C-alpha positions in Angstrom: 100.8 -21.9 9.9 97.9 -21.7 7.8 94.2 -22.6 9.1 91.9 -20.7 6.6 90.1 -22.7 3.9 91.2 -21.1 0.3 88.2 -19.6 -1.4 87.3 -22.8 -3.5 86.6 -24.5 -0.1 85.1 -21.8 1.9 82.3 -21.7 -1.5 81.9 -25.6 -1.2 81.8 -25.8 2.7 78.5 -22.9 2.1 77.3 -24.7 -0.7 77.0 -27.6 1.1 75.9 -26.1 4.6 72.9 -24.6 2.4 72.1 -27.5 0.7 72.1 -29.8 4.0 69.8 -26.8 5.3 67.7 -26.8 2.3 67.5 -30.4 1.6 68.0 -32.3 4.5 66.5 -30.7 7.4 62.7 -30.5 6.3 60.7 -33.9 7.6 63.5 -34.9 9.8 61.0 -35.5 12.8 59.2 -37.8 10.8 62.1 -40.0 9.4 63.5 -40.6 12.6 60.6 -41.7 14.3 59.9 -43.9 11.4 63.6 -45.0 11.2 63.5 -44.2 7.8 66.1 -43.9 5.4 65.1 -41.5 2.4 66.5 -43.2 -1.2 64.6 -40.1 -2.6 67.1 -37.4 -0.9 69.7 -39.8 -1.4 69.2 -39.0 -5.1 69.4 -35.5 -4.0 72.9 -36.1 -2.2 73.9 -37.8 -5.4 72.6 -34.9 -7.5 74.7 -32.6 -5.3 78.2 -34.8 -5.8 78.4 -36.2 -1.7 78.7 -39.8 -2.6 81.5 -39.2 -5.0 83.5 -36.7 -2.5 86.6 -38.4 -3.1 86.3 -40.7 -6.3 88.5 -38.9 -9.2 86.6 -36.9 -11.6 87.3 -39.2 -14.5 85.5 -41.8 -12.5 82.1 -39.8 -12.1 82.9 -38.1 -8.7 84.4 -34.8 -7.3 87.7 -36.0 -6.9 88.2 -33.7 -3.4 91.1 -34.0 -1.2 90.9 -34.7 2.5 91.1 -31.7 3.7 88.2 -30.0 0.6 86.3 -32.9 1.8 86.2 -32.6 5.5 84.9 -28.8 4.8 82.3 -30.3 2.9 81.3 -32.5 5.5 81.6 -30.1 7.9 79.1 -27.4 6.1 77.0 -29.8 5.4 76.6 -31.0 9.0 75.9 -27.4 9.8 73.2 -27.1 7.4 71.4 -30.3 7.8 69.3 -31.9 10.6 69.1 -35.4 9.3 72.3 -36.8 11.1 71.7 -40.3 10.2 71.4 -39.7 6.5 74.8 -37.6 6.7 76.8 -40.3 8.7 75.5 -42.8 6.0 77.2 -40.5 3.2 80.5 -40.5 5.0 80.7 -44.1 5.8 79.6 -44.7 1.9 82.0 -42.1 1.1 85.0 -43.0 3.7 84.8 -46.8 3.8 83.7 -48.1 0.7 84.5 -45.5 -1.8 88.1 -44.6 -1.0 89.4 -47.5 -0.5 88.6 -48.6 -3.8 90.0 -45.5 -5.4 92.9 -45.9 -3.1 94.0 -50.1 -4.0 91.3 -50.9 -6.3 92.2 -52.5 -9.8 91.0 -50.5 -12.7 88.8 -53.1 -13.6 87.6 -52.7 -9.8 87.3 -49.2 -10.1 85.5 -49.0 -13.4 83.2 -51.3 -12.5 82.3 -49.6 -9.1 83.3 -46.2 -8.8 80.9 -44.5 -11.1 77.8 -46.7 -9.8 79.0 -45.8 -5.9 80.2 -41.4 -7.4 76.7 -41.5 -8.8 74.7 -42.6 -5.3 73.3 -45.5 -8.2 74.8 -47.9 -5.7 75.2 -47.8 -2.2 78.9 -49.1 0.2 78.8 -50.7 3.3 81.9 -52.1 4.6 81.9 -55.0 7.3 84.1 -55.0 10.1 83.0 -55.9 13.5 81.9 -59.3 14.5 79.5 -60.4 17.4 82.2 -62.2 19.4 84.9 -59.7 18.6 83.7 -56.6 19.2 85.8 -53.3 18.7 89.0 -55.5 18.3 88.8 -55.1 14.4 92.3 -57.4 14.3 90.8 -60.0 16.3 87.9 -60.6 14.1 87.4 -64.3 12.9 85.6 -64.3 9.7 87.5 -66.2 7.1 88.4 -66.8 3.6 89.7 -69.9 2.7 91.4 -70.9 -1.4 88.8 -72.6 -3.4 90.1 -74.0 -7.2 90.5 -70.0 -8.6 88.7 -68.5 -5.9 87.6 -68.0 -2.5 84.9 -69.2 0.0 83.7 -66.9 2.5 82.1 -67.6 6.3 81.3 -65.6 9.1 79.8 -62.6 10.7 79.5 -59.3 10.2 77.4 -56.9 13.0 76.6 -53.1 13.5 77.1 -52.6 9.7 75.8 -49.2 8.5 73.9 -49.1 5.1 73.8 -53.0 5.0 70.0 -52.8 4.7 70.3 -50.9 1.8 74.3 -51.7 0.1 74.7 -52.7 -3.4 78.4 -53.5 -2.5 79.9 -54.6 0.7 83.8 -54.6 1.5 84.3 -57.3 3.7 87.4 -57.9 5.9 88.3 -61.5 6.4 90.9 -63.9 7.8 93.1 -65.6 5.2 96.2 -66.5 7.4 96.7 -66.6 11.2 98.5 -63.6 12.4 97.1 -59.8 13.1 97.7 -57.6 9.8 99.1 -59.7 7.9 96.5 -62.6 8.0 93.0 -60.3 6.9 92.6 -59.4 3.4 89.3 -57.1 2.0 87.0 -58.3 -0.3 84.6 -56.4 -2.7 81.3 -58.0 -2.3 78.4 -57.6 -4.3 74.9 -57.6 -2.3 73.6 -60.4 -4.7 76.5 -62.7 -4.0 75.3 -66.2 -3.3 75.9 -67.0 0.6 75.5 -63.5 1.5 72.4 -62.1 3.2 71.3 -59.3 5.3 69.7 -59.7 8.7 66.8 -57.3 9.8 67.4 -53.6 10.2 68.7 -53.2 14.1 66.9 -50.7 15.9 68.8 -47.8 17.1 68.6 -44.9 19.8 69.7 -42.4 17.4 70.9 -41.7 13.8 67.7 -43.4 12.8 67.8 -43.1 9.3 70.9 -44.6 9.1 70.3 -48.3 8.6 72.0 -50.9 10.5 71.8 -54.6 10.3 74.0 -58.2 10.4 75.9 -59.4 7.3 75.6 -63.8 7.1 78.5 -65.1 5.0 77.8 -68.8 4.7 79.8 -70.4 1.8 79.9 -67.1 -0.2 82.0 -67.5 -3.3 84.2 -65.2 -4.5 86.6 -64.6 -7.9 90.1 -63.8 -7.2 89.1 -60.4 -9.0 87.3 -60.0 -5.6 90.4 -59.2 -3.7 90.8 -55.9 -2.8 94.7 -54.6 -2.8 96.5 -58.0 -2.4 96.1 -61.3 -0.1 97.3 -60.0 3.2 97.0 -56.4 2.9 93.8 -55.9 4.5 94.9 -54.9 8.1 96.9 -52.0 5.9 93.7 -50.9 4.1 91.5 -51.0 7.2 94.6 -49.1 9.2 95.0 -46.2 6.7 91.1 -46.0 5.8 90.3 -45.7 9.1 92.6 -42.4 9.3 90.4 -40.7 6.8 87.0 -42.1 7.6 87.3 -40.8 11.7 87.8 -37.4 10.3 84.8 -37.8 7.8 82.2 -39.1 10.0 83.4 -36.4 12.6 83.4 -33.3 10.1 79.5 -33.5 10.2 79.9 -33.3 14.3 81.9 -30.3 14.1 79.2 -28.5 11.8 76.5 -29.6 14.0 78.1 -28.2 17.2 78.6 -24.8 15.4 74.9 -25.1 14.7 73.9 -25.5 18.3 76.5 -22.6 19.3 74.4 -20.2 17.1 71.3 -21.6 18.5 71.8 -21.2 21.9 73.5 -18.3 21.5 69.9 -16.5 19.8 68.0 -18.4 22.6 69.9 -17.2 25.5 69.9 -13.4 23.9 66.1 -13.8 23.2 64.4 -15.9 25.7 63.5 -13.7 29.0 63.5 -15.3 32.5 61.7 -12.2 34.4 65.1 -11.6 35.9 66.9 -10.7 32.9 67.4 -12.8 29.5 69.1 -15.6 29.9 72.4 -14.4 28.5 72.7 -11.7 31.9 72.8 -15.2 33.8 76.4 -15.8 34.3 75.6 -19.5 34.4 74.3 -20.0 31.0 77.3 -17.5 29.6 79.6 -19.7 30.7 78.5 -22.4 29.5 77.4 -21.1 25.9 81.1 -20.5 26.1 82.5 -23.6 27.0 80.3 -25.0 23.6 82.4 -22.5 22.0 85.5 -23.4 23.1 84.6 -27.2 22.4 83.9 -26.4 19.1 87.2 -24.4 18.4 89.3 -27.2 20.2 87.3 -29.6 18.2 87.8 -27.7 14.4 91.7 -27.6 15.3 92.2 -30.8 15.9 90.0 -31.9 12.6 91.9 -29.7 10.5 95.4 -30.8 11.9 94.5 -34.4 11.3 93.2 -33.7 7.9 96.4 -31.8 7.3 98.4 -34.7 8.5 96.2 -37.3 6.1 97.8 -35.7 3.5 101.2 -35.1 4.0 102.1 -38.3 6.1 101.8 -42.3 5.1 99.6 -42.7 8.2 98.0 -40.1 10.4 96.6 -42.5 13.1 97.7 -40.6 16.2 96.3 -37.5 14.5 92.8 -38.8 13.6 92.2 -40.7 16.3 93.1 -37.6 18.9 91.1 -35.6 16.9 88.1 -38.1 17.0 88.2 -38.9 20.2 88.1 -35.2 21.2 85.3 -34.2 18.9 82.9 -36.9 19.7 83.3 -36.2 23.9 82.7 -32.5 22.7 79.9 -33.0 20.5 78.0 -35.0 23.2 79.0 -32.4 25.7 77.6 -29.3 23.4 74.4 -31.3 22.8 73.8 -32.1 26.7 74.5 -28.3 27.2 72.0 -26.9 24.5 69.0 -29.0 26.1 70.4 -27.4 29.3 70.3 -23.8 28.1 66.7 -24.7 26.5 65.5 -26.3 29.8 62.2 -28.2 29.7 62.2 -27.2 25.9 65.3 -28.9 25.0 63.6 -32.2 26.6 60.8 -31.9 24.0 60.2 -33.6 20.6 59.0 -30.4 19.0 62.6 -28.4 19.6 64.7 -31.2 18.3 67.7 -31.0 21.0 66.7 -34.5 22.1 67.1 -35.9 18.9 70.5 -34.0 18.8 71.3 -35.7 21.7 70.5 -39.0 21.0 72.2 -38.8 17.4 75.4 -37.3 19.2 75.5 -40.2 21.8 76.6 -42.8 19.1 80.0 -40.5 18.3 82.0 -42.4 21.0 80.9 -45.7 19.9 81.5 -45.7 16.2 84.6 -46.1 14.2 86.1 -47.1 17.2 85.2 -46.3 20.5 86.5 -43.5 23.0 88.8 -46.2 24.7 89.8 -47.8 21.3 91.3 -44.1 20.4 92.8 -43.6 24.2 94.8 -47.2 23.0 96.0 -46.1 19.6 97.6 -43.0 21.7 99.1 -44.9 24.1 100.4 -47.8 22.1 102.3 -45.1 19.8 103.7 -43.5 22.9 105.2 -46.4 23.7 103.0 -47.3 26.8 101.6 -50.8 25.7 
């Protein structure tokens, strides 16, 4: 079993880490305080190729496979401290651009992928609803036939990138049932009947905007269907297999950055009775951070490997998402303990890291949902 990156992947990972440290760190404290999404930095990310990670080169993207995209996003997370912007990039690439690559018609791909890859258009996916929460297959937004097109009615909530999106991927119910009753639609932001609520104020990831999306007799042509009618559940499930990995990869990068930062601090910080590193409690806490990091990396890489070689990687991606998200929160809490009172101050940035991390067991399916998936695949429900 081979657990190393090839030379190209190592170079891309290192380049993303350097780019993130150079471009996506300075001023993050002020942007976080103001809950400001930076279009200027988005453009810098686009020039680097990040919005088009998985878009074919023929359509303006970088054309990376899942393993390579994970390597790039992990490197970006390690270098960048603007976790919100990194999350917006991952959501854009995985939940909107990726499905169009995999399921879009040639006209859909030609219309949208060059713009999504260049960063000229920003994507957002509408899944979660106010009344259904994490039960994605229980959604009630409806799409009904209207002549040669469709009428969409309903509401979505917690839609990342919604306030800045140019294109929405909306999942709606077209028939009774679970998987076979759902259809995915591509809905431009300027479509009559679609409106976006005011940005939702959040505890963390404040540089990634979020809002509700309302669909009121929103009329679409037949060409707005992504895939085929009734394939929305399948598209959603397979998209989630990859989305879990691309949004968790930066978390692994942050965990590595925090491990190195805590190690350096423990070696340098004198307590009057030796350095922090000389105290076994601190040394063991940092050792546990490394254990969490290595376990997270192995599960993440295995899931990415499976996603490239299997028709589905739900089990592997669910376990990776569960493990990485919870280890990420532990690492941030440990980092605050290692830094003591300094860790609680805004100046040191660790309180922001923790606030951002606390979202990871919630988004892209809660930890409880990941456990349900794992249990269900073992025939336990």
